[in-house]
Steps between C-alpha positions, in 0.01 A plus 500: 500500500356844575852630600677356196588757233541357157458742213665403161645797302370545149601708200381823651699506821186608688384181662387517870313281745201646666371371832135566570332565830249250641263388359657594170316545167147374481581244228827311423754708306606352165789554263431772244246675731566872468454786744623834634720510807477825696728588786697793628859594430758624756352855480153374581368559150261239352638299202303262278656244274330245269618143513443146386511196729787273400492235767291396797687353798210445741170661610673801642803544276516572127754655265451792274675668208447780255509230228159504329277199443612500138864478593590867425721675757244760599621804686831364627584837658207463741686253719517685831252271662381646842577295802132481583172631366198342326415329164201589284435208270444575133457144371463152644255350754544786744394764238190320365212553456554831661798649689547323829645649818857608479761248622726624774876448455699475821841430352700511178827325421698528177604214278753261642525207263607434135316177424183319598471162674360363175801614310734356763331158476493495124859613465639224719260229387607577139866443589446199720626695814360337804380730775361413841127472532416829664192705583425787262591748773849344534564535123378858515740593775785325312422710197501818706837411651634416152378838367680682785816307422502580127427879575784517749754258346515641144535833339276527193521732205284802470277655768160414647210547260334765714815696569522843339837646434631850580319833484459695184765350277406133453477435131326180392649540150845429637398264780306191528145538629224247523244592231217463755641801677552728195151671508584628848770719348257642239240565759735684737678728254347458153846412363704192562812555700397849630329613809551448878463148639481417863761257642390143538279402790433162356279257675667214309666294766646234274792550257295372203337613275766740374564741221815552303589130485643364175596134491781332314274453192450884478134477607336728757392309807153586628310367798629230729708287254462125489856452614424685825194292561702187436780612729236566773372136465855375521581696812167409660579130449814552708296656774254208503802262524629679807762730356507848667538769235608775734668340801599709793835498682561599858715817535742282701549272201558764230805731509768633269283448201468133545319213686676343800651170375702376806613594850821397663534537875833495692541462876775670695464778425147463355497602134230474236567500119209546264517396127253651257364370181543805276359325191145549628514846646243723658292536192418127504207361301471130422601464136263324264710461183204383290322835559805700436558311164126570406542872564835523323356315197201743493722802522295675768778564756711811539858405403731509796219591738538876437232763495252482204512799276234558235603699193 
């Protein structure tokens, strides 16, 4: 399982999976352990970010987030996790009774899942949906495929949580902005809506969490909403049952905006006629009506698939 990347996104948008070098930390890493992760940015400058452990996959892989042990978001702007570096433990077995040796990090991968295996099982068991008995790793990979499908299949309202808009003239008074991020604007300029802001270089790989999303009830949507987690579980079930969510087609089978439906050959002189199924088209995704209905009911999709504009 060492090569399996499974990091479930949380409310902060900052989750990442760290892979440690052998032999790894002296003691087992546990959820809610805290530490400082130090690495180097693309300019070669050292960067240090504090984190909390959110999940432990195995002896060499664990997930971190800026979420604090008390559930507060922490410094959500400190999400540019270095690709490699070292961890200095602040709490947990590796920090007591005195600071232990630093833990070497050989790889970092950003969040790639919207729900846990436990959520998947509880969701389907509660609804009486049978799913094939599978190893935990198989359910994890199904959830990752489902997350990829949702992010690519649907256009959601708003923008990514850690995406900062424009330079100099972004006004949070006339635009939606997640309240967790508001202190950033004060810190940078002293006045909300004024100052120079750098364009987004977000480390948030997934589409959720987002800012600027208002559902059909008129409520602001924060974090990874339950409907997205439920949709992930639904799509993952299809994967486990053998449905490919993103099937490939040979270039020889796709032409003129459609999938080849039939071929007619004539002899003397030889002639070939191709018929295409234009109902499917080049932008084909398998449709899961149940998920589409869930999202439509929740009111989190951009109408007509157009570009999302926050005002």
